[in-house]
C-alpha positions as CSV (number, residue, x, y, z in Angstrom):
1,X,69.9,-67.3,27.7
2,X,67.5,-64.4,28.5
3,X,65.8,-64.9,32.0
4,X,62.0,-65.5,31.5
5,X,61.1,-66.0,35.2
6,X,63.0,-64.5,38.1
7,X,62.0,-65.7,41.6
8,X,63.8,-63.4,44.0
9,X,63.9,-64.4,47.7
10,X,60.2,-65.4,47.7
11,X,58.5,-66.5,50.9
12,X,54.8,-67.3,51.5
13,X,52.8,-67.8,54.6
14,X,49.2,-68.8,55.1
15,X,46.9,-69.1,58.1
16,X,45.8,-72.7,59.1
17,X,42.3,-72.4,60.7
18,X,42.7,-75.9,62.2
19,X,45.6,-74.9,64.4
20,X,45.1,-71.1,64.5
21,X,48.7,-70.7,63.4
22,X,50.5,-69.2,60.4
23,X,52.4,-71.8,58.3
24,X,55.5,-70.8,56.2
25,X,55.2,-72.8,53.0
26,X,58.2,-71.2,51.2
27,X,61.2,-69.4,52.6
28,X,63.5,-67.3,50.5
29,X,63.2,-69.2,47.2
30,X,65.5,-67.8,44.6
31,X,65.4,-69.3,41.1
32,X,65.8,-68.1,37.5
33,X,64.2,-69.9,34.6
34,X,65.6,-69.0,31.1
35,X,63.4,-68.4,28.1
36,X,62.4,-71.7,26.5
37,X,63.5,-73.9,29.3
38,X,61.4,-76.9,30.6
39,X,62.0,-76.8,34.3
40,X,60.6,-79.4,36.7
41,X,60.0,-79.0,40.4
42,X,60.3,-82.0,42.7
43,X,60.5,-82.4,46.5
44,X,58.8,-83.8,49.6
45,X,55.1,-83.6,49.9
46,X,54.0,-80.2,51.3
47,X,57.3,-78.5,50.3
48,X,55.4,-75.7,48.5
49,X,55.8,-76.7,44.8
50,X,52.3,-76.0,43.9
51,X,52.2,-72.8,46.0
52,X,55.1,-71.5,44.0
53,X,53.2,-72.1,40.7
54,X,50.2,-70.2,42.1
55,X,52.4,-67.3,43.1
56,X,53.9,-67.2,39.5
57,X,50.4,-67.4,38.1
58,X,49.4,-64.4,40.3
59,X,46.7,-66.4,42.1
60,X,48.5,-65.9,45.4
61,X,50.7,-63.0,46.6
62,X,54.1,-63.6,48.2
63,X,54.6,-62.5,51.8
64,X,58.2,-61.7,51.0
65,X,60.3,-61.2,47.9
66,X,59.1,-60.7,44.3
67,X,58.5,-62.6,41.1
68,X,59.3,-61.2,37.6
69,X,58.1,-62.4,34.2
70,X,59.9,-60.7,31.3
71,X,61.1,-58.1,33.8
72,X,57.7,-57.2,35.0
73,X,56.6,-57.9,38.6
74,X,53.7,-60.3,39.0
75,X,50.9,-58.8,41.0
76,X,47.9,-60.5,39.4
77,X,46.9,-63.2,36.9
78,X,47.7,-62.3,33.3
79,X,47.5,-63.7,29.7
80,X,51.3,-64.0,29.6
81,X,50.9,-67.0,32.0
82,X,48.8,-70.1,31.4
83,X,48.1,-72.8,33.9
84,X,47.2,-76.5,33.6
85,X,45.8,-78.0,36.8
86,X,45.8,-81.5,38.1
87,X,42.1,-81.8,37.8
88,X,40.4,-81.9,34.3
89,X,39.6,-78.2,34.4
90,X,37.6,-78.0,31.2
91,X,34.1,-76.8,30.7
92,X,31.7,-79.8,30.6
93,X,29.0,-78.0,28.6
94,X,31.4,-77.0,25.8
95,X,32.8,-79.2,23.0
96,X,36.5,-80.0,22.5
97,X,36.8,-77.2,19.9
98,X,34.9,-74.7,22.1
99,X,37.0,-75.5,25.1
100,X,40.3,-75.0,23.2
101,X,39.1,-71.7,21.9
102,X,37.6,-70.5,25.1
103,X,40.4,-68.2,26.1
104,X,40.6,-66.7,22.7
105,X,36.9,-66.1,22.7
106,X,37.1,-64.3,26.0
107,X,40.0,-62.2,24.6
108,X,37.8,-61.1,21.7
109,X,39.8,-62.9,19.0
110,X,37.8,-62.9,15.7
111,X,35.9,-66.1,14.9
112,X,37.8,-67.0,11.8
113,X,41.2,-66.5,13.4
114,X,40.0,-68.4,16.5
115,X,39.0,-71.4,14.4
116,X,42.4,-71.5,12.7
117,X,44.2,-71.5,16.0
118,X,41.8,-74.3,17.3
119,X,42.5,-76.4,14.2
120,X,46.2,-76.1,14.8
121,X,46.0,-77.3,18.4
122,X,43.5,-80.0,17.6
123,X,46.1,-81.4,15.2
124,X,49.1,-80.8,17.5
125,X,47.5,-82.6,20.4
126,X,46.1,-85.5,18.4
127,X,42.5,-84.5,18.9
128,X,41.4,-84.7,15.2
129,X,37.9,-86.3,15.0
130,X,37.0,-85.3,18.5
131,X,36.3,-81.6,17.9
132,X,32.6,-81.9,18.4
133,X,32.7,-84.3,21.4
134,X,31.9,-83.2,24.9
135,X,34.2,-83.9,27.9
136,X,32.0,-86.8,29.2
137,X,32.6,-88.6,25.9
138,X,36.4,-88.5,26.3
139,X,38.9,-90.6,28.3
140,X,40.9,-88.9,31.1
141,X,44.0,-88.7,28.8
142,X,41.9,-87.0,26.1
143,X,40.4,-84.5,28.5
144,X,43.9,-83.5,29.7
145,X,45.0,-83.1,26.1
146,X,42.1,-80.6,25.7
147,X,43.3,-78.8,28.9
148,X,46.8,-78.5,27.5
149,X,45.6,-77.5,24.1
150,X,43.4,-74.8,25.6
151,X,46.3,-73.3,27.6
152,X,48.7,-73.3,24.6
153,X,46.0,-71.9,22.2
154,X,45.9,-68.7,24.4
155,X,49.6,-68.3,23.5
156,X,51.0,-67.6,27.0
157,X,54.7,-66.7,27.4
158,X,54.9,-69.1,30.3
159,X,53.1,-72.4,30.9
160,X,52.6,-73.6,34.5
161,X,51.7,-77.2,35.0
162,X,50.6,-78.6,38.4
163,X,50.9,-82.4,38.3
164,X,48.6,-82.5,35.2
165,X,49.0,-86.3,34.7
166,X,48.7,-87.4,38.3
167,X,45.2,-88.7,37.9
168,X,45.9,-90.8,34.8
169,X,46.7,-94.5,34.7
170,X,50.4,-95.4,34.2
171,X,50.1,-96.3,30.5
172,X,48.2,-93.2,29.6
173,X,50.6,-91.1,31.7
174,X,53.6,-92.4,29.9
175,X,52.0,-91.6,26.5
176,X,51.1,-88.1,27.7
177,X,54.6,-87.5,28.9
178,X,56.0,-88.3,25.5
179,X,53.3,-86.2,23.8
180,X,54.3,-83.2,26.0
181,X,58.0,-83.7,25.1
182,X,56.9,-83.5,21.4
183,X,54.7,-80.4,22.0
184,X,57.5,-78.7,23.9
185,X,59.9,-79.3,21.0
186,X,57.4,-77.8,18.7
187,X,56.2,-74.8,20.8
188,X,59.5,-73.8,22.6
189,X,57.5,-72.3,25.5
190,X,58.9,-71.7,28.9
191,X,57.4,-74.4,31.1
192,X,57.4,-74.9,34.8
193,X,56.1,-78.3,35.8
194,X,55.4,-79.7,39.3
195,X,55.5,-83.4,39.9
196,X,56.0,-86.0,42.6
197,X,57.6,-88.4,40.1
198,X,61.3,-88.3,39.6
199,X,61.0,-90.3,36.4
200,X,58.4,-87.9,35.0
201,X,60.7,-84.9,35.9
202,X,63.6,-86.6,34.0
203,X,61.8,-87.5,30.8
204,X,60.3,-83.9,30.6
205,X,62.8,-81.5,32.1
206,X,65.8,-79.7,30.8
207,X,66.5,-79.1,34.5
208,X,65.1,-80.6,37.7
209,X,65.0,-78.3,40.7
210,X,64.7,-80.0,44.1
211,X,63.0,-78.2,47.0
212,X,63.6,-78.8,50.7
213,X,61.1,-80.0,53.2
214,X,58.7,-77.2,54.3
215,X,59.3,-74.4,54.4
216,X,60.5,-74.9,50.8
217,X,63.8,-73.6,49.7
218,X,65.9,-74.5,46.6
219,X,68.1,-77.4,47.7
220,X,69.7,-78.3,44.3
221,X,69.4,-77.8,40.6
222,X,70.2,-80.7,38.2
223,X,70.7,-80.1,34.5
224,X,69.5,-83.0,32.4
225,X,71.8,-83.4,29.5
226,X,69.6,-85.7,27.4
227,X,68.4,-84.1,24.1
228,X,64.7,-83.6,23.9
229,X,64.6,-85.6,20.7
230,X,65.7,-88.7,22.7
231,X,63.1,-88.4,25.4
232,X,61.2,-91.6,24.8
233,X,60.6,-94.4,27.3
234,X,61.8,-97.1,25.0
235,X,65.2,-95.3,24.7
236,X,65.5,-94.1,28.3
237,X,64.5,-97.2,30.2
238,X,67.9,-98.8,29.8
239,X,69.9,-95.6,29.6
240,X,72.7,-95.5,32.2
241,X,72.8,-91.7,32.2
242,X,69.0,-91.6,33.0
243,X,69.6,-94.0,35.9
244,X,72.4,-91.8,37.3
245,X,70.2,-88.8,37.3
246,X,67.4,-90.7,39.0
247,X,69.7,-91.9,41.7
248,X,71.1,-88.4,42.3
249,X,67.7,-86.7,42.6
250,X,66.3,-89.5,44.8
251,X,69.3,-89.1,47.1
252,X,68.7,-85.3,47.4
253,X,65.0,-85.9,48.3
254,X,65.7,-88.7,50.7
255,X,68.2,-86.5,52.5
256,X,65.3,-84.2,53.5
257,X,63.4,-87.0,55.0
258,X,66.4,-88.6,56.7
259,X,67.1,-85.2,58.4
260,X,63.6,-85.2,59.9
261,X,63.2,-88.9,60.6
262,X,60.2,-89.1,58.3
263,X,59.3,-91.8,55.8
264,X,59.7,-90.5,52.2
265,X,56.7,-90.1,50.0
266,X,58.2,-89.9,46.6
267,X,57.6,-91.7,43.3
268,X,60.2,-92.9,40.9
């Protein structure tokens, strides 16, 4: 498959004002994400997963190496990359429909065309009947549906998702995971998804990439050979193959903590 994202020996350092020291968050990360792949990033807390997303988004600059999207080096944010944050990053003074169409409005898309796109993503994300509601009138799950719809409506080539379901309760989170699988099947976007949950990575990802303890490096890459069409919790819960993947990825993460004598902070 054609490479969509190329991360070439990327490192990133930042200054910690509390210690007056520079901290190396990432060190020589090399990773290629093919077009149309749903790739999940997992690893110990503080290993640089979110930092890597911010670098791909162009919100941060690497201190070493380079990142390419469609063969072009990333130097700043661009419309070819859309990001969904952990927080409910939607505008409280705008309705559901206005939030979804916000990026299109900024881009100068004509109103009629914008309304057509908004209707499409309202239907795709199960938001019909809520178009004229404001965020305060929605549940957490519904607000995050709006955030995902807004990102997809802008038609980015790459979707970056930084633990978007972390703040949701367990039941809503499982529903949103299955919804995202369905949307990914429909949209065929290239998606890079950060999570602390191994189970979440396995229900969503075509591939799970494990990063080492800080400074983050690529430790392993695990292909998940479960068809997207079968990614439902009622099917996977008792699936022996799913259990084997979970055991392998947990082992890889725990190795990082065992090597440092630190208690693991990782979710299943």
